[in-house]
Every structure is written in C-alpha cells, then in structure tokens.
N, C-alpha and C positions, 0 to 999 in steps of 0.2 A: 576433108573440109578443114580449112585453117581459120574460118571465121564462125562466130556464133551470133545469131540474131535474137534480140530480146524485145518482147512486146509488153508495153506497160499501158494499161487502160487509165485514162484520165477520169475525172469526176463526171464529165459530160458524155462518157462512153467513147470518146475518140481515142483510137489506139496510137501509141507513140512507139516508134520502131527504132531500136539501136542495134547497130552491127559492130561488133568488136572482134578483134582477132584473139585466138587462143593465147598468144604470147602476152597480149595486154592483160588478159584475165590472170594469167600465171604470175605476171609481175605484180598485179594488184594484190593477189592473194599473198604473194611472197612479202610484199611491203607491209601488208596488214599483219601478217604473222610476226615480221620483224618488229613492227611497232608494238604489238602486244608483248613480245619478248622484252623489248626495252622498258615498257611500262612495268612489267613484272620485276625486271632486274632493279629498276628504280625504286619500286615499292619495297623490295627486299633490302636494298641498301638503306632506305629510309627507316625501316624497322630496326635494322642493326644499329644505325646511328642513334635511334631513339633509345634502344636498350643500353648503348654505351653511355648515353647522357644520364640515364638512371644510375649506371655503375659509377660514373664520375661523381654524381651528387652523393651517392652512398660513401664513396671514398673520401670526398671532401668532408662529409659529416664525421667519418671515422678519424680523419686527420685533426679536425677541430676538437673532437672529444679527447684525442690523445694529447693535443697541445694544452687543453684545459687541465688534464690530469698531470701533465709535466709541470705546469705552472704551480699547481697545488702541491706537488711533491717538492718543488724548489722552495716554496714558501715554508713547508715543514722543515726542510733542511736548514733554512735560515733561522727558524724558530729554535731548532735544536742547537745551532751554533751559538745563538744568544744565551740559551740556558747553560751551555758549557762555559761561556764567559762568566755568567753569574755564579756558577758553581766554583770556578777558579777564584773569584773574588771572595766568596764565603770561606774557602779553605785558607786563603791568605789572611782574612780577618780573624779566623780561629787561631792561626799561628801568632798573629800580633797579640791576641787576647792571652795566649799562653805566656808570651814574653812579659806582658803587663802583670799577670798573676805572679810570675817568678820574681819580678822586681818588687812587688808589694810584699811578698812573703820572704824576701831576701834570699831567694834561691837562684843560684847561678844557672845560666843557660849553657848547656854543655857545648864547648867549643868544637868537640870532635863529632858532634851530631851531624848526621847526613843532612845535606841541604834539602829544603822542602821539595824541590823538583829534581832530586837526584844529586849525586856527588858532582860538585862543580857546576850544577845546573843553575840556570837563571830563570826568572819568571817569564813564561812565554807571552808573546804579545797577544792581544785580543784578536779573535777571529773576525774577519770582515763579514758581517751578517747582512750587509746592505747591497749585495750584488744585484745587477740588472737581471730580472727574472728571465730575460730572453737569452742571457749568456749561459754557457756551460758551467755547472757547479762541481765538476769533477775535482778540481784543485781544492775547493773548499771541503769536500768530503774527505780527501786525503789529509788535510790539515786537521779536520775534526778527529780522525782516527789517531793522529799523533798527539793531539791535546788530551784525548781520553786516556792514552797510555801514560802521559805525564801526570794527569790528575790521579790516576791509580797509584802512582809512585808517591805523590804528595799526600794522598789520603792515608797511605800506609805509614809514611813518616810522621804525619800529624797524630795518628792513632798511637804510635809508640811514644811520641812526645807527651800526650795527655796521660798515658798509662804511667810514665815515669813521673810526671807532675803529681798525679794522685798519690803515688807511693811516697814521694818526698813531702807532700802536704800532710799525709797521714803521720809521717815521722815528725814533721814540724809541729803538728797538732799535739802529739805526745810530749814533745819537748816543751812547748808552751804551757801545757798542763802541769809540767814538772818544774816550771820556773817560778821561784818565789816572788810573785808579782804584787802581793798586797801586804798591808801592815798586819803584823801578827797580833797587835793589841792596841787598844785606844790609850791615849795619854800623851804626855809631852816628851819630846826628845831632850834628855838631860845630858847626854854625852854621845858624840857621833864617832864615826870610824876614823882612825888615824892617831897621830901623836896627841897626847894630852898630859896635864899635870895630875898625878895620882892623888885621889882624895884621901889615901891612907898614908902615903910617904911624902907627898909633896914633890916627888921627883918626876921627871919626864918619863913617860912610858908610851908604848904603842897599844892603843885600844883596838881590839880586833872585831868589835861589834858595834851595836847601836843600843843605847839604854833608853827605855821608854818608861817613864814614871807614871804611876797611877795607884788607885786604892788597891789594897791587898784583896785578892779574890777576883780581880778583873779577868775576864775570859781571854785565853790565848788561843788563837785560831791558826790552823795550818795555812800558810801562804801559798801552798801548791800541793799537788798530789805526791804521795810517797809512802814509805814504810818506816814505822818507828823501829829504830835499831837499839835504842838505849833509853831507859827511864828509871833513874835511881839517883841517890846522893853521890856527889863527886867533889870532894874537897871544897875549894873556895867558890865553886859554882853553885854549891848547895844542891838542891834538887834540880837535876839536869835531864833534859830530854833531847834526843838527837833523832832527826828524820833524814833518811836517805831518799833523795828525789830522782836518782838516776842521772845519767849523763854527766857524772862527776859533781853534781850539786848536792850539798849537805847543809842542813840548817841546825842550829843549836839554840836551846831556850833554857836560861839559867835563873836561879833564885826562885823557883816555883814553890807554891804552897801545896799544890795538889796535882797529881797526874790523872788525866781522864782517859788516857790511852796507855797500852802496855806494849812492850817489845813484840814485834811481829804483826801488829795491827796495821792495816792499810788505811790511809787517810786521803781525803780529797780536799781540794782548796775550799776553805770556809768552815771545815769541821772544827769543833771545839776539842782541843787536845789537852789543855791544862789550865790552871789558875795561877795568876801572878802571886808572888810572895816576897819574903825578905830573908830567905835562907842563905847559908854560906856567908861569904865575905861581901856584905852589903851594907850600905849606909841608909837604906830605907826601901820600902816596897817598890819594886820596879821589875821590869823584864830586861834581861841582857840577851840580845838577839844577834846571832852570828850567821853569816853565809860564807861557805867556802866552795871554791871551784877547783876540782882536781887537787884537793888538799891545801890550796892557797887561800887565805882569808881575802874576801873582797868586800867592798862597801855595800851593805844591804840596801842603802838608799837608791843605788843605781838600778835596783830591780823593782822597787816599790812604785806602782803606778797610781795608787789612790792616796 
C-alpha cells in the first residue's frame, strides 16, 4: 500500500476523508524536521549574536575606562612637566639671588665655576605642558627625563655655590667685625691724616693718624674686634695702646691717661679700652688714633661709618 487514508470527524459528526501517499507524508515530515532544524539553528545563532553583543558592550566599556585612565595619566604627566618648569625657574632664581648677594657683599662670582646646567650647558627650554590629550605623550616623557637629569646637575651646582657663599660670608663677617668702622672717642677732629704743619716745630710733617680733642678722661672704645698687643708708655706717644684686629689691620691709641685693658685681652667693637689724656708729646687732652693696613698707615676716616 502506497497510500494512507485519514478520517477526521467534524463537529457535526460528518467524517472527512483524506487520502495521501506515503511519499507525501515522508516529504511533509522531512520538511517539518528541516524547518524545526532551521528554527533551532536560527535560535542558536541569535543566542550567539546576543552574547557577542554583550561582549562588545563590555569591551566598549573597558575601552572607555581605559581611555579615561589614559587621559587622566596624560593630565598628570602635563602637571608634572609644569612642576618641572617651575622647579627650573626656582633654581634659576636661587642662582640669581646668589649672584646678588655676592654683589652686595663684594664677593666675586667664580669665573671657573661650573655652569648651572653643566659645563657649557645652557638653560633648557620650558617643557610644552599643553599637548592635546588625545596625542601621544611619549616624547614629552622623554624630555621630562632629560630635564630631571639637568635639574639634578643644576641643584648640585647651586648647592656647591651656596656652600661656597656661606663660607665666604662667614669670612666676610669676621673681616667686617675686625674692621675699625666706628669713632674711637667723642670730640672734635683737630688734625686729620696727611701732611700738616707741626704744632711743635712749625715745619711740614706727615701726620699718620687722626687727632680727636675732648676732656681728659673721655672714654676710648674699640672700633672693631681684636686683641690688645701693647699697653704701656712709649716715648712721644705717652701711654700707648695697640690692638691687632687681624687681616693686617692694626690700630694705635696715644696720649692716654688710663688703660682699661691689658695685653692679651680680647676686645669687641664698642668695648671701653682706655681713657683719653695728655701724656707724651701733646699740646692738650686728646686722642691720637692711627690705623695701619699691612704695616702701612691709612686714613682712619675712610673706615669710620658713624
């Protein structure tokens, strides 16, 4: 039998008869199975596509997060480059400050001192800290490394410069403390340094000091720090005191009435060392004051600041 008869009862009980061949049924079943297989394959593809969509969204989220992190890192790089520029400016300002201090203190800047940015080095240009954040910052990072190396050199050179400056200022401070910079006694200048007519012979002579007239017993003060090396009577000078201030500077105080310091005593600027008098070859109470530098008499008034 190559045919199959199907009976289907209707709602009113009337049978409906169908006769189909086995081939038709086979083809129908085959087509049905193929359709179901196609539907299944389509459903599987849809599921896979849907999962891929989720993967793409996750990947896009990761890319967006990475881009956000990259932008943040580039902003930090630009901030660091700006700070490097500021640090360079501060080191240059410190170098200029050192030069100004040397000028004020009359200290020469060493000509053979290494340049701030290395031997023969010049000041590096500022880093470009305003690059487009979407552009690569690799070249900026390389330049930052180079600048950091140069700043290390500059910081080392500046450190040596300040150390040298401190030593020189300390020496200068000692020299200033030892310079006879104030009047040794109150009174009127009756005879200055240089050639004059002798009050005893009437002849021209060279006066090696400064005469300051005043009442006998006027306080004589040390015009600078030093050590008393002599305090005794000495011929025409009468009672004479000598103070060695170092650096070749020596001061002498003649015609004194009384010594308040003795040889070997250390004195500071402003200390009372003696009283004026009229001893030795003198025409009246006064102080004869001398300053010598490396054994050569110099004008005391050139040192007096008050």
